[in-house]
C-alpha positions as CSV (number, residue, x, y, z in Angstrom):
1,M,55.3,38.3,-54.1
2,I,54.5,41.6,-56.0
3,Q,57.0,40.7,-58.7
4,L,55.4,37.3,-59.0
5,I,51.9,38.8,-59.3
6,A,53.1,41.1,-62.1
7,C,54.6,38.1,-64.0
8,I,51.3,36.3,-63.7
9,N,49.5,39.3,-65.2
10,F,51.9,39.3,-68.1
11,M,51.4,35.5,-68.7
12,N,47.6,35.8,-68.5
13,L,47.3,38.8,-70.7
14,S,49.8,37.5,-73.3
15,T,47.9,34.2,-73.6
16,A,44.5,36.0,-73.6
17,R,45.7,38.0,-76.6
18,A,46.8,34.9,-78.4
19,S,43.9,35.2,-80.9
20,K,45.3,38.6,-82.0
21,R,48.7,37.1,-82.8
22,A,47.7,33.6,-84.0
23,K,47.7,34.6,-87.7
24,E,51.0,36.3,-87.3
25,V,52.4,33.1,-85.9
26,G,50.9,31.2,-88.8
27,V,52.3,33.5,-91.5
28,R,55.8,33.4,-89.9
29,K,55.7,29.6,-89.9
30,V,54.6,29.5,-93.5
31,V,57.5,31.7,-94.6
32,G,60.0,29.5,-92.8
33,A,60.2,30.5,-89.1
34,G,60.9,27.5,-86.8
35,R,59.5,27.1,-83.4
36,S,62.8,28.1,-81.8
37,D,62.7,31.4,-83.8
38,L,59.3,32.2,-82.5
39,V,60.3,31.4,-78.9
40,K,63.3,33.7,-79.2
41,Q,61.0,36.5,-80.6
42,F,58.4,36.2,-77.8
43,M,61.1,35.9,-75.1
44,G,62.9,38.9,-76.6
45,E,59.7,40.9,-76.3
46,S,59.3,39.9,-72.7
47,F,62.9,40.9,-71.9
48,L,62.5,44.2,-73.7
49,L,59.3,45.1,-71.8
50,T,61.0,44.1,-68.5
51,L,64.0,46.3,-69.3
52,I,61.7,49.3,-70.2
53,G,59.8,48.6,-66.9
54,V,63.1,48.6,-64.9
55,L,64.2,51.9,-66.5
56,L,60.9,53.5,-65.7
57,A,60.9,52.1,-62.2
58,I,64.3,53.7,-61.5
59,L,62.9,57.1,-62.4
60,L,59.9,56.6,-60.2
61,L,62.1,55.3,-57.4
62,Y,64.0,58.6,-57.2
63,L,60.7,60.3,-56.5
64,A,59.6,57.6,-54.1
65,I,62.8,57.3,-52.0
66,P,61.7,59.8,-49.3
67,Y,58.4,57.8,-48.8
68,L,60.3,54.5,-48.9
69,N,62.7,55.7,-46.2
70,Q,59.8,56.8,-44.1
71,V,57.9,53.5,-44.4
72,T,60.9,51.3,-43.8
73,Q,62.6,53.5,-41.2
74,T,65.8,53.5,-43.2
75,D,68.0,56.1,-45.0
76,V,68.6,54.9,-48.5
77,P,70.6,57.7,-50.3
78,L,69.7,58.9,-53.8
79,T,73.2,57.8,-54.9
80,F,72.2,54.1,-54.4
81,L,72.7,53.5,-58.2
82,S,76.4,54.2,-57.8
83,H,76.9,50.8,-56.2
84,F,77.9,48.0,-58.6
85,S,75.9,45.4,-56.7
86,I,72.7,47.4,-57.4
87,W,73.3,47.0,-61.1
88,L,73.9,43.3,-60.7
89,V,70.5,43.1,-58.9
90,L,68.8,45.1,-61.7
91,I,70.3,42.9,-64.4
92,A,69.1,39.8,-62.4
93,I,65.6,41.3,-62.2
94,V,65.5,41.8,-65.9
95,V,66.7,38.3,-66.7
96,I,64.6,36.4,-64.1
97,T,61.4,38.5,-64.7
98,G,61.7,38.3,-68.4
99,A,62.3,34.5,-68.3
100,V,59.5,33.8,-65.8
101,A,56.9,36.1,-67.4
102,G,57.8,35.3,-71.0
103,S,58.4,31.6,-71.0
104,Y,54.8,30.3,-70.9
105,P,53.4,32.7,-73.5
106,A,56.4,32.1,-75.8
107,F,56.0,28.3,-75.8
108,Y,52.2,28.5,-75.9
109,L,52.1,30.9,-79.0
110,S,54.9,29.1,-80.8
111,A,53.0,25.8,-80.6
112,F,50.2,26.9,-83.0
113,Q,49.9,24.9,-86.2
114,A,50.3,27.2,-89.3
115,I,47.4,25.8,-91.4
116,K,44.8,25.8,-88.7
117,V,45.5,29.3,-87.3
118,I,45.5,30.8,-90.8
119,K,42.1,29.2,-91.3
120,G,41.1,30.8,-88.0
121,N,40.9,27.5,-86.1
122,F,43.4,27.8,-83.2
123,T,41.1,27.3,-80.2
124,S,41.6,23.6,-80.3
125,Q,45.4,24.0,-79.9
126,V,47.1,24.0,-76.5
127,S,44.4,25.5,-74.3
128,A,45.5,28.2,-71.8
129,S,42.1,28.8,-70.1
130,G,42.8,26.3,-67.3
131,I,46.2,27.7,-66.7
132,R,44.9,31.3,-66.7
133,R,42.3,30.4,-64.1
134,T,45.0,28.7,-62.0
135,L,47.2,31.8,-62.2
136,V,44.3,34.1,-61.2
137,V,43.7,31.9,-58.2
138,F,47.4,32.0,-57.2
139,Q,47.5,35.8,-57.7
140,F,44.6,36.4,-55.4
141,F,45.9,33.7,-53.0
142,L,49.0,36.0,-52.5
143,S,46.8,39.1,-52.2
144,I,44.5,37.5,-49.6
145,V,47.5,36.4,-47.5
146,L,48.8,40.0,-47.5
147,I,45.3,41.4,-46.7
148,T,44.9,39.0,-43.8
149,S,48.4,39.9,-42.5
150,I,47.4,43.6,-42.4
151,I,44.2,42.9,-40.5
152,I,45.9,40.7,-37.8
153,I,49.0,43.0,-37.5
154,Y,46.8,46.1,-37.0
155,S,44.6,44.2,-34.5
156,Q,47.7,43.3,-32.5
157,L,49.1,46.8,-32.6
158,N,45.8,48.2,-31.6
159,F,45.6,45.7,-28.7
160,I,49.1,46.8,-27.6
161,K,48.1,50.4,-27.8
162,N,45.0,50.0,-25.7
163,K,46.1,47.3,-23.2
164,D,46.2,48.3,-19.6
165,L,49.9,48.0,-18.7
166,G,49.3,48.4,-15.0
167,F,50.8,51.8,-14.8
168,D,49.9,55.2,-16.3
169,K,52.1,56.1,-19.3
170,N,50.3,59.3,-20.2
171,Q,51.4,62.9,-19.3
172,K,54.8,61.7,-18.2
173,L,58.1,63.3,-19.2
174,I,61.5,61.5,-18.9
175,F,64.8,63.3,-18.4
176,N,68.1,61.5,-18.8
177,F,71.2,62.8,-16.9
178,Y,74.5,61.6,-18.6
179,T,77.2,63.3,-16.5
180,G,78.1,63.0,-12.8
181,D,77.7,66.7,-12.4
182,G,74.2,66.6,-13.8
183,R,73.3,63.7,-11.5
184,Q,74.5,65.6,-8.5
185,K,72.1,68.5,-9.3
186,M,69.1,66.2,-9.9
187,R,67.6,66.6,-6.4
188,A,67.8,70.4,-6.6
189,L,66.2,70.4,-10.0
190,A,63.5,68.1,-8.8
191,T,62.7,70.4,-5.9
192,D,62.4,73.4,-8.2
193,L,60.3,71.5,-10.8
194,Q,57.9,70.4,-8.0
195,Q,57.1,74.1,-7.4
196,L,55.5,74.4,-10.8
197,S,51.7,74.4,-10.6
198,D,51.2,71.9,-13.4
199,V,53.7,69.3,-12.0
200,K,52.2,66.6,-9.8
201,Y,55.2,64.4,-9.0
202,V,58.9,64.4,-9.7
203,S,60.7,61.1,-9.2
204,L,64.4,60.0,-9.4
205,S,65.4,56.5,-10.4
206,D,68.1,54.4,-12.1
207,G,65.7,53.6,-15.0
208,Y,62.1,54.2,-16.2
209,L,59.3,51.9,-17.1
210,S,59.6,50.4,-20.6
211,H,63.4,51.0,-20.4
212,Q,65.0,48.6,-18.0
213,S,68.6,48.9,-16.9
214,G,68.9,45.2,-17.1
215,S,69.7,44.9,-13.3
216,D,68.6,41.7,-11.6
217,F,69.7,39.6,-8.7
218,P,68.5,36.5,-6.8
219,V,66.5,37.0,-3.6
220,Y,65.4,34.5,-1.0
221,L,63.6,34.4,2.4
222,A,65.2,33.7,5.8
223,G,66.4,30.1,5.9
224,G,66.9,30.0,2.2
225,N,70.1,30.2,0.1
226,Q,71.3,31.0,-3.4
227,A,70.1,27.6,-4.7
228,T,66.5,28.4,-3.7
229,A,66.6,32.1,-4.7
230,V,64.3,33.7,-7.2
231,D,65.9,35.9,-9.8
232,A,64.2,39.3,-9.9
233,Q,64.5,42.3,-12.2
234,N,64.9,45.4,-10.1
235,M,65.0,49.1,-10.1
236,A,66.2,51.7,-7.5
237,A,63.9,54.7,-7.0
238,D,62.9,57.4,-4.5
239,E,59.7,57.7,-2.6
240,N,57.8,59.4,-5.4
241,F,58.3,56.8,-8.1
242,I,55.1,54.8,-7.4
243,S,52.8,57.8,-7.3
244,A,54.5,59.4,-10.4
245,N,53.9,56.3,-12.5
246,G,50.4,55.4,-11.2
247,I,51.4,52.0,-9.9
248,K,48.9,50.3,-7.6
249,V,50.1,49.0,-4.2
250,I,47.6,46.3,-3.2
251,A,49.1,45.4,0.2
252,G,51.3,47.2,2.7
253,R,52.4,50.8,1.9
254,D,54.4,52.9,-0.4
255,F,57.9,54.2,0.3
256,R,58.6,56.9,2.8
257,V,61.3,59.5,2.8
258,R,63.2,58.0,5.7
259,D,63.0,54.4,4.5
260,T,66.3,52.5,4.3
261,L,66.8,49.1,2.8
262,T,63.2,48.7,1.9
263,T,61.6,47.3,-1.2
264,L,58.3,46.9,-3.0
265,I,57.7,43.6,-4.8
266,N,55.2,42.7,-7.5
267,E,52.6,39.9,-7.2
268,T,54.7,37.5,-9.3
269,L,57.7,37.8,-7.1
270,C,55.4,37.5,-4.0
271,K,54.1,34.1,-5.3
272,R,57.5,32.8,-6.4
273,L,58.8,33.4,-2.9
274,G,55.8,31.5,-1.5
275,L,54.3,34.5,0.3
276,T,50.7,35.8,0.3
277,T,50.0,39.4,-0.4
278,E,48.8,39.9,3.1
279,K,51.8,38.4,4.8
280,A,54.5,39.8,2.5
281,P,54.7,43.3,4.1
282,G,57.2,43.1,7.0
283,T,59.0,40.1,5.6
284,R,62.8,40.4,4.9
285,V,64.4,39.1,1.7
286,F,68.1,38.4,1.3
287,S,70.6,38.5,-1.5
288,K,74.4,38.4,-2.0
289,N,76.4,41.3,-3.3
290,F,79.0,40.9,-6.0
291,D,81.7,40.7,-3.4
292,G,79.9,37.8,-1.6
293,S,78.6,39.9,1.3
294,L,75.0,39.4,2.4
295,Q,72.5,42.2,2.0
296,H,68.8,42.4,3.0
297,F,65.7,44.4,2.2
298,D,62.5,44.7,4.2
299,I,59.3,44.3,2.1
300,V,57.0,47.2,2.8
301,G,54.4,46.6,0.2
302,V,53.2,44.5,-2.8
303,M,52.5,46.1,-6.2
304,K,49.9,44.9,-8.5
305,D,51.6,43.2,-11.5
306,F,52.4,45.7,-14.3
307,N,54.2,45.4,-17.6
308,Y,57.5,47.1,-16.7
309,D,58.9,45.8,-20.0
310,S,57.4,45.2,-23.5
311,L,54.4,42.9,-24.2
312,H,56.8,40.6,-26.0
313,G,57.5,38.9,-22.6
314,E,55.3,38.0,-19.6
315,V,55.5,39.9,-16.4
316,G,58.3,38.3,-14.3
317,P,59.5,38.8,-10.7
318,F,60.2,42.5,-10.1
319,M,61.2,44.6,-7.2
320,I,61.8,48.3,-6.6
321,F,64.0,49.2,-3.7
322,H,64.2,52.6,-2.1
323,N,67.2,54.8,-2.2
324,G,66.7,58.1,-0.4
325,N,70.2,59.4,-1.1
326,P,70.8,59.0,-4.8
327,G,74.1,60.8,-5.2
328,N,75.5,59.7,-8.6
329,Y,73.4,56.5,-8.6
330,F,70.3,57.8,-10.3
331,S,70.3,59.0,-13.9
332,F,66.6,59.3,-14.8
333,M,63.9,61.7,-13.7
334,T,60.2,61.0,-14.3
335,V,57.9,64.1,-14.1
336,S,54.1,63.5,-13.9
337,V,52.1,66.6,-15.1
338,S,48.5,67.6,-15.1
339,S,48.6,70.0,-18.0
340,T,48.1,69.2,-21.7
341,N,49.5,72.6,-22.7
342,Y,53.0,71.3,-23.2
343,K,54.3,74.3,-25.0
344,S,53.7,76.6,-22.0
345,L,54.8,73.9,-19.5
346,L,58.0,73.0,-21.3
347,S,58.9,76.7,-21.5
348,K,58.6,76.9,-17.7
349,M,60.5,73.7,-17.3
350,G,63.3,74.9,-19.6
351,T,63.7,78.0,-17.5
352,V,64.1,75.9,-14.3
353,W,66.4,73.5,-16.1
354,Q,68.8,76.4,-17.2
355,K,68.8,77.8,-13.7
356,N,70.1,74.4,-12.3
357,L,72.0,73.1,-15.3
358,Q,73.5,76.0,-17.3
359,G,74.9,75.0,-20.6
360,V,73.3,71.5,-20.6
361,P,70.8,71.0,-23.5
362,F,67.2,70.7,-22.3
363,E,66.3,67.3,-23.7
364,Y,63.3,65.2,-22.8
365,A,61.0,62.3,-23.9
366,F,57.4,61.4,-23.4
367,L,56.9,58.1,-21.6
368,D,54.0,57.0,-23.9
369,Q,56.2,57.5,-26.9
370,E,59.0,55.5,-25.2
371,V,56.6,52.7,-24.6
372,Q,55.6,52.8,-28.3
373,K,59.2,52.6,-29.3
374,Q,59.3,49.0,-28.0
375,Y,57.2,48.0,-31.0
376,E,59.1,49.9,-33.7
377,A,59.8,46.7,-35.6
378,E,56.1,45.8,-35.7
379,I,55.0,49.3,-36.6
380,S,57.5,49.4,-39.5
381,L,56.4,45.9,-40.6
382,S,52.7,47.1,-40.6
383,Q,53.6,50.1,-42.7
384,I,55.6,48.1,-45.2
385,I,52.9,45.4,-45.6
386,N,50.2,48.0,-45.8
387,S,52.0,49.9,-48.6
388,F,52.9,46.8,-50.6
389,T,49.6,45.1,-50.2
390,I,47.9,48.1,-51.8
391,M,50.4,47.7,-54.7
392,A,49.8,44.0,-54.9
393,I,46.0,44.5,-55.0
394,L,46.3,47.2,-57.7
395,I,48.5,45.0,-59.9
396,S,46.1,42.0,-59.4
397,C,43.1,44.2,-60.3
398,L,44.9,45.4,-63.5
399,G,45.3,41.8,-64.6
400,L,41.7,40.9,-63.7
401,F,40.5,44.0,-65.6
402,G,42.3,42.9,-68.7
403,L,41.0,39.3,-68.4
404,A,37.5,40.5,-67.9
405,A,37.7,42.6,-71.1
406,F,39.1,39.6,-72.9
407,S,36.3,37.4,-71.6
408,A,33.6,40.0,-72.6
409,E,35.1,40.2,-76.1
410,Q,35.2,36.4,-76.5
411,R,31.5,36.1,-75.4
412,Q,30.3,39.0,-77.5
413,K,27.9,37.0,-79.7
414,E,26.7,34.9,-76.7
415,I,25.8,38.1,-74.8
416,G,24.0,39.4,-77.9
417,I,21.9,36.2,-78.3
418,R,21.1,36.2,-74.5
419,K,19.9,39.8,-74.7
420,V,17.7,39.1,-77.8
421,L,16.2,36.2,-75.8
422,G,15.3,38.5,-72.9
423,A,18.3,38.4,-70.6
424,S,18.6,41.6,-68.4
425,I,21.7,43.7,-67.9
426,A,22.0,42.5,-64.3
427,G,21.8,38.9,-65.6
428,V,24.5,39.4,-68.1
429,V,26.7,41.2,-65.5
430,G,26.2,38.3,-63.1
431,L,27.1,35.8,-65.8
432,L,30.4,37.5,-66.6
433,S,31.3,38.2,-63.0
434,K,30.4,34.8,-61.6
435,E,33.5,33.0,-62.9
436,F,36.0,35.5,-61.5
437,V,34.2,35.6,-58.1
438,K,34.4,31.8,-58.0
439,L,38.2,31.9,-58.6
440,V,38.7,34.5,-55.8
441,G,36.6,32.3,-53.6
442,I,38.9,29.3,-54.3
443,A,41.9,31.5,-53.6
444,F,40.4,32.5,-50.2
445,I,39.8,28.9,-49.2
446,L,43.5,28.1,-50.1
447,A,44.9,31.2,-48.5
448,T,43.2,31.0,-45.1
449,P,45.1,28.0,-43.7
450,L,48.5,29.5,-44.7
451,S,47.5,32.9,-43.3
452,W,46.4,31.4,-40.0
453,W,49.6,29.5,-39.6
454,A,51.9,32.4,-40.6
455,M,50.2,34.9,-38.4
456,N,50.1,32.6,-35.4
457,K,53.9,32.1,-35.8
458,W,54.3,35.9,-35.9
459,L,52.1,36.4,-32.8
460,E,54.3,33.9,-30.9
461,A,56.8,36.8,-30.4
462,F,54.2,38.3,-28.0
463,A,53.3,37.0,-24.5
464,Y,50.1,39.1,-24.7
465,K,48.4,38.9,-28.1
466,V,45.1,39.4,-29.8
467,P,43.2,36.1,-30.4
468,V,43.1,35.1,-34.1
469,S,39.4,35.1,-34.9
470,W,37.3,33.9,-37.9
471,W,36.2,37.5,-38.7
472,M,39.7,38.5,-39.6
473,F,39.8,35.9,-42.4
474,A,36.2,36.6,-43.4
475,A,37.0,40.3,-43.7
476,A,40.0,39.6,-46.0
477,G,37.8,37.3,-48.1
478,A,34.9,39.7,-48.4
479,L,37.3,42.6,-49.3
480,S,39.0,40.5,-52.0
481,I,35.7,39.4,-53.5
482,A,34.4,43.1,-53.4
483,I,37.6,44.3,-55.1
484,A,37.3,41.6,-57.8
485,L,33.6,42.4,-58.3
486,I,34.3,46.1,-58.7
487,T,37.1,45.4,-61.1
488,V,35.1,42.9,-63.3
489,S,31.8,44.7,-63.1
490,F,33.0,47.7,-65.1
491,Q,33.8,45.5,-68.1
492,A,30.7,43.4,-67.6
493,I,28.4,46.4,-67.5
494,K,30.1,47.8,-70.6
495,A,29.5,44.5,-72.5
496,A,26.0,44.2,-71.2
497,L,25.0,47.6,-72.5
498,V,26.2,47.0,-76.1
499,N,23.4,46.8,-78.6
500,P,22.8,43.1,-79.4
501,V,22.4,43.9,-83.1
502,K,26.0,45.2,-83.3
503,S,27.2,42.2,-81.3
504,L,25.6,39.7,-83.7
505,K,26.8,41.6,-86.8
506,A,30.4,41.9,-85.6
507,E,33.0,39.7,-87.4
């Protein structure tokens, strides 16, 4: 899209400068140049400018690689130009860009009739003003689509960031135990960590919220069978897990230390089993093990629905069953803390860690950051679109700036006459700006339906999403018109301030 916007700029500015090159074309034709010769000349200029642009871009890219890697979450090496395929792509860019950008100006300029242009009458030849307007509309059409995308993506990411997930993700540290020896010492480590004054709860489990182990099995009530069972995601945890994660129990009770074969189910699973939240506690659910044997769990409580996984999917049936004797079964520890002085707290935790797990690296993660990682693709997309939209707008404004200067130059005498007859500076600025603002307005009307459709398709990836509202499109349109006005106004004010006597004398 950015490459296309740049090509449009070249077409517009080349045809706008036709008056400067008209006599050159006329003289060349008089001395024997054919139309094909002129087409080759102008296409050659386009290819040469594109080649120079690519060479300059390679130099700039070496400086921009660290930023590019940061934005796209990749690791492109500085030796990328050593790949033969990259050179093929660069050659293709030169050829395609040169052809797309140079074709219309070449055929337009070569169509001038020698006698007429030498006499100064070339305005009646193949008119480019209508095509220039169309290209400006298309240019801002692409820019408005990008601006709207930014607004909606940022709104969705902000919605995700602030949505109540049903559990508390803040001030939680996650520890992962990879080895059997480390897992055997988890209980002793948890006991020592619990003694620290800033530690509220320490919980052991086979997973943590936002990072599911992928474990699930079908459960059913007494009298049911596998055919009527409800498939439920599940997690095994100790008696501190609910308190450590701030999960609400709306019926029944939390786990107790001596519980065996007990479970907490969420509201969704409760409804799927045909139970009410009041009657669920005390009910027994059944499931089959992999070996075909029957196992059962007693429901002790019902949890309020919470987003145990990302917001890309709806909350499904979920259960946590109690395991008071973890052994090698648990591999994660969730530590809920009350302090925000993490430097001091982590130093104390590190000391406790080395006491129990000598030689094992002290590695940890924050739960809120782990939750955020679920949306890395969306965050990267927003950074990419944000960076390149700024570039697209800048290129569009450069083209608009050039066209505004051309328009002001073409209407120099008209502006002088209007000022002599009493037109104000504001009136002249409004006159020169009105046409361009109108073109941006048309681009906005055309871009809105496409933006609405594209962003609704993107939002379909989320079960929980921000509503697409009219103000998002209005903001994109207002911003585009404001950018266009600022760009055009500079040239318009400059033209309006010229002494009308000089304008009328100019030849």
